[in-house]
C-alpha positions in Angstrom: -7.3 40.4 -2.8 -5.2 37.2 -3.1 -6.5 35.8 0.2 -10.1 36.7 -0.7 -9.7 34.9 -4.0 -8.3 31.8 -2.4 -11.1 31.8 0.2 -13.7 32.1 -2.5 -12.2 29.0 -4.3 -12.5 27.0 -1.1 -16.1 28.1 -0.6 -17.0 27.1 -4.1 -15.3 23.7 -3.6 -17.2 23.1 -0.4 -20.5 24.0 -2.1 -19.7 21.6 -5.0 -19.0 18.8 -2.5 -22.3 19.3 -0.8 -24.1 19.0 -4.1 -22.3 15.9 -5.4 -24.4 12.7 -5.7 -22.9 9.5 -4.5 -23.8 5.9 -5.4 -26.8 4.9 -3.3 -25.9 1.2 -3.0 -22.3 1.3 -2.0 -21.2 1.1 1.6 -20.0 4.8 1.6 -17.7 6.2 4.2 -18.1 9.7 2.9 -19.9 11.8 5.5 -22.9 10.5 7.4 -21.7 7.0 8.4 -18.0 7.4 8.3 -16.3 5.2 10.8 -19.4 3.1 11.3 -18.0 0.1 13.2 -20.4 -2.5 11.7 -18.7 -2.0 8.3 -15.2 -3.0 9.5 -15.7 -5.6 12.2 -12.3 -7.2 11.7 -10.5 -3.9 11.9 -12.2 -2.9 15.2 -11.6 -6.3 16.8 -8.0 -6.1 15.6 -7.2 -2.7 17.1 -9.0 -3.7 20.3 -6.3 -6.4 20.6 -3.6 -3.8 19.9 -4.8 -1.5 22.6 -5.2 -4.4 25.0 -1.6 -5.4 24.3 -2.5 -9.0 23.1 -1.5 -8.9 19.4 -0.4 -6.8 16.5 -2.8 -5.8 13.6 -1.5 -6.2 10.1 -2.8 -3.7 7.4 -1.7 -4.0 3.7 -2.2 -1.1 1.3 -2.3 -2.2 -2.4 -2.2 0.1 -5.4 -0.1 2.1 -7.7 2.3 5.1 -7.4 -0.2 7.0 -5.3 0.1 4.3 -2.7 3.9 4.6 -2.9 3.6 8.3 -2.7 6.0 8.7 -5.7 5.2 11.2 -8.5 5.8 11.1 -12.3 9.3 12.4 -11.8 10.2 9.5 -9.4 10.2 11.9 -6.5 8.8 10.8 -3.1 6.1 13.1 -1.7 6.4 13.4 2.1 4.2 12.9 3.9 2.2 10.6 1.7 -1.3 9.5 2.4 -0.3 6.4 4.4 2.4 8.2 6.3 -0.4 10.7 7.3 -2.5 7.7 8.2 0.1 6.4 10.7 0.5 9.9 12.3 -3.3 10.3 12.5 -4.0 7.0 14.1 -1.3 7.5 16.7 -2.8 10.9 17.5 -6.1 9.2 18.2 -4.6 6.6 20.6 -4.1 3.7 18.2 -0.4 2.7 18.2 0.5 2.5 14.5 3.8 2.2 12.6 5.0 2.3 9.0 6.0 -1.4 9.4 7.5 -2.2 6.1 7.0 -3.1 2.5 5.9 -5.8 0.0 7.4 -5.7 -3.5 9.5 -3.0 -5.1 7.3 -1.6 -7.8 8.9 -1.7 -11.3 12.4 -3.1 -11.9 13.4 -0.2 -14.2 12.6 3.4 -14.6 12.0 6.2 -12.2 9.7 4.4 -9.8 11.8 1.5 -8.7 11.9 1.5 -4.9 15.6 1.5 -4.5 15.9 4.8 -6.3 13.7 6.8 -4.0 13.3 4.8 -0.7 16.2 5.9 1.4 15.6 3.2 3.9 17.3 0.7 1.5 21.0 0.1 0.9 20.7 -2.6 -1.8 24.3 -3.8 -1.9 24.5 -6.6 -4.5 20.7 -7.1 -4.4 18.4 -5.8 -7.2 14.7 -5.4 -7.5 13.7 -7.8 -10.4 10.6 -8.8 -12.3 12.6 -11.4 -14.2 11.7 -14.2 -11.9 8.1 -13.1 -11.6 6.1 -10.5 -9.7 4.7 -10.5 -6.2 2.2 -8.2 -4.5 3.6 -4.7 -5.0 5.8 -5.7 -8.0 9.5 -6.5 -8.2 11.2 -9.0 -5.9 14.6 -8.2 -4.3 17.0 -10.9 -5.7 20.7 -11.8 -5.2 22.1 -14.4 -7.5 25.3 -15.3 -5.6 27.9 -13.9 -3.3 28.0 -10.2 -2.8 27.3 -7.3 -0.4 24.3 -7.3 1.9 20.9 -5.7 1.6 20.3 -3.4 4.6 16.9 -2.0 5.4 16.6 0.6 8.2 12.9 0.7 9.4 11.1 4.0 9.7 10.2 3.2 13.3 12.9 1.6 15.4 12.3 -2.1 15.6 13.9 -5.1 17.3 12.0 -7.8 15.3 11.5 -8.5 11.6 9.4 -11.0 9.6 11.1 -11.5 6.2 8.7 -13.0 3.6 10.6 -15.0 1.0 9.8 -17.5 -1.7 11.4 -21.0 -1.8 12.2 -22.8 -5.1 13.5 -26.1 -3.7 17.1 -25.1 -4.4 20.2 -25.3 -2.2 20.5 -21.6 -1.7 20.5 -20.1 1.8 20.8 -16.7 3.3 20.6 -15.1 6.8 18.8 -12.2 8.3 19.4 -10.3 11.5 18.3 -7.2 13.3 21.2 -4.9 14.4 24.0 -7.0 15.9 21.6 -9.8 16.9 21.8 -13.5 16.1 20.9 -14.6 12.5 17.9 -16.5 11.3 18.2 -18.7 8.2 16.4 -18.2 4.9 16.2 -21.6 3.3 15.4 -22.0 -0.4 15.6 -25.7 -0.1 11.9 -26.1 1.0 9.0 -27.0 -1.3 7.8 -24.2 -3.6 5.9 -21.7 -1.4 6.1 -18.5 0.6 7.8 -18.7 4.0 8.7 -16.3 6.9 12.1 -15.9 8.6 11.6 -14.2 11.9 14.6 -12.5 13.5 14.8 -10.6 16.8 17.3 -8.8 18.9 17.6 -7.4 22.4 17.9 -3.9 20.9 16.7 -2.1 17.8 18.7 -1.8 14.6 18.8 -2.1 10.8 17.8 -5.4 9.1 20.7 -7.1 7.3 20.0 -9.8 4.7 23.1 -11.8 3.8 23.6 -14.3 1.0 25.2 -17.5 2.4 25.3 -20.4 0.0 24.0 -21.9 -3.3 22.1 -19.8 -5.9 19.5 -17.1 -5.9 17.6 -15.7 -2.9 14.2 -14.0 -3.4 12.7 -11.7 -0.7 9.1 -10.6 -1.2 8.8 -8.1 1.7 9.6 -7.2 5.3 7.5 -6.4 8.4 9.4 -4.7 11.3 8.1 -4.0 14.7 8.9 -3.9 18.4 8.6 -7.1 20.5 7.6 -5.1 23.6 4.7 -3.1 22.2 1.7 -4.2 20.1 1.0 -2.0 17.1 -1.0 -1.6 13.9 1.6 -2.6 11.3 1.1 -0.9 7.9 2.7 -2.6 5.0 3.0 -0.7 1.7 2.5 -2.7 -1.5 2.4 0.2 -3.9 3.6 -0.4 -7.5 4.6 2.7 -9.5 3.1 2.5 -13.0 1.1 -0.7 -12.5 -2.4 -1.4 -13.8 -4.8 -3.5 -11.7 -4.3 -6.7 -13.7 -0.7 -6.8 -12.5 -1.7 -6.8 -8.8 -4.1 -9.7 -9.3 -1.8 -12.1 -11.1 -1.9 -15.5 -9.5 0.3 -17.5 -11.9 2.8 -18.6 -9.2 3.1 -19.4 -5.5 4.7 -16.0 -4.9 2.4 -14.0 -7.2 0.4 -11.0 -5.9 -2.8 -12.9 -4.9 -0.9 -15.7 -3.3 1.2 -13.2 -1.4 -1.9 -11.3 -0.2 -3.5 -14.5 1.0 -0.3 -15.5 2.7 0.2 -12.4 4.8 -3.5 -12.4 5.6 -4.1 -8.8 6.7 -7.0 -7.9 8.9 -7.5 -4.8 6.7 -6.6 -4.3 3.1 -6.8 -0.8 1.6 -7.0 -0.7 -2.2 -6.4 2.4 -4.2 -5.7 1.9 -7.8 -7.0 3.1 -11.2 -5.1 6.1 -12.5 -3.0 3.9 -14.9 -6.1 1.9 -15.9 -8.1 4.9 -17.0 -5.0 6.6 -18.5 -4.1 3.4 -20.5 -7.7 2.5 -21.5 -8.0 -0.7 -19.6 -11.6 -1.8 -20.3 -14.0 -1.2 -17.4 -15.3 -4.8 -17.6 -11.9 -6.2 -17.1 -11.2 -3.6 -14.4 -14.3 -4.6 -12.5 -13.5 -8.3 -12.7 -9.9 -7.8 -11.5 -11.0 -5.5 -8.6 -13.6 -8.2 -7.5 -10.8 -10.8 -7.6 -8.5 -8.6 -5.4 -11.3 -7.7 -2.9 -12.4 -11.4 -2.6 -8.8 -12.5 -1.9 -8.4 -9.8 0.8 -11.7 -10.6 2.4 -10.5 -14.2 3.2 -8.6 -12.7 6.1 -10.2 -9.4 7.0 -12.0 -6.2 5.9 -11.5 -4.2 2.7 -11.6 -0.5 1.9 -11.6 0.7 -1.7 -10.4 4.2 -2.2 -11.2 6.0 -5.4 -8.1 7.7 -6.7 -7.6 11.5 -7.2 -8.8 12.8 -10.6 -6.3 13.1 -13.4 -6.0 16.1 -15.6 -8.5 16.1 -18.6 -5.4 16.5 -20.8 -4.6 12.9 -19.8 -8.1 11.5 -20.3 -11.6 12.9 -20.0 -13.3 13.3 -16.7 -16.3 11.3 -18.0 -13.9 8.4 -18.7 -12.4 8.6 -15.3 -15.9 8.5 -13.7 -16.7 5.2 -15.5 -13.9 3.6 -13.5 -15.0 5.1 -10.2 -18.5 3.9 -10.9 -17.1 0.4 -11.3 -15.4 0.8 -7.9 -18.7 1.7 -6.3 -20.4 -1.3 -7.9 -17.7 -3.7 -6.8 -17.8 -2.3 -3.2 -21.6 -2.8 -3.1 -21.4 -6.3 -4.5 -18.6 -7.6 -2.3 -19.3 -5.8 1.0 -16.2 -3.6 0.8 -16.3 -0.1 2.1 -15.9 2.7 -0.5 -14.2 6.0 0.3 -14.8 8.4 -2.6 -11.8 10.7 -2.8 -12.5 11.3 -6.5 -15.8 13.0 -6.0 -14.5 15.1 -3.1 -11.6 16.6 -5.2 -14.0 16.9 -8.2 -11.4 17.4 -10.8 -7.7 18.1 -11.3 -8.7 21.5 -12.7 -10.3 22.4 -9.4 -7.8 20.7 -7.1 -4.6 21.9 -8.7 -5.1 25.6 -7.9 -5.6 24.5 -4.3 -2.2 22.9 -4.2 -3.4 19.3 -4.2 -1.2 18.1 -7.1 2.5 17.5 -7.8 1.8 16.9 -11.5 -1.2 16.1 -13.7 -1.7 12.7 -12.1 -0.1 12.5 -8.7 -1.1 14.3 -5.5 1.1 16.7 -3.6 1.3 16.4 0.2 -1.8 18.6 0.6 -3.8 16.3 -1.8 -2.7 13.3 0.2 -3.8 14.9 3.4 -7.3 15.4 2.0 -7.5 11.7 1.4 -5.8 10.6 4.6 -8.2 12.7 6.7 -11.1 10.7 5.4 -9.3 7.4 5.9 -8.4 8.4 9.5 -12.0 9.3 10.3 -13.1 5.9 8.9 -10.6 4.0 11.0 -10.5 6.0 14.3 -13.9 7.5 14.7 
């Protein structure tokens, strides 16, 4: 009886999906035209270069805790949607790696990156919002002499790009891969974002070492192999953030400036659960989403993913749908592609019995897989 009951739930879910209406004017990657190449020209040109072995292809994922893959308890869900994405693209012949990170999320509470991301050994460095925020949130900072920050990439790498902000001070640091030679991080340059590139003959962890002067600020890292071209996925998720935080442009290292600096060929945006749960106005939400999409389109294509539905005990389903409607409107107005996860899952109350949720807001691995499957079809059809 248990198996028959479970099967009936899945049949009902499938029937509901088939009957769901979708916005007519958005560039939907839902079913019929998923993976249509005309909608993502920069992406398809970029992966052609990867496969030809001529250049890497940078992808940045911007959003909240569902981009990080960290739930309300501060626990990392494995695999998350974008870990699934890496696996799925590789399985379809597109060499792809979890290349690194931008920002650390919050600088306090359960979601701070250093608490759940086991790739980091922070030493004397701390994730801080005190000096301002970058894309993805807090910036790793060291204020003086101390122990090194060590980052061990998910995929073995012999090369790193360290993105850092300069403040025209006398501070310096060094970065190296494994036991390789060091490359300088120089804060004595004009205010701006810079890249320190370090490489080594063999793979290894990335060590960032304070050398002289005052504070050093590192916005993110991109690791890869010098001998193989890949799609490099950079995660700029920010646990607990609302969209307005990811579109701040008040400083040269702020989120929009950082996004424009790294210039991804594809930006994936999935954000909204904290906006509808904290009653951000839909007008402001639409304005901010348009700002983020337009900044991303300066360098490449954009996909907007609607989030998974939250429990109605958090906020009503009708309220959540007002935000997903704004996402569809922005996608249509800007030429971004919309992937509608929200309508496919329908509601928390339907998805939770199917094992899609870790809590009343965040997906479990099965829920992330539902979303990653659509994204993989869109990017590797």
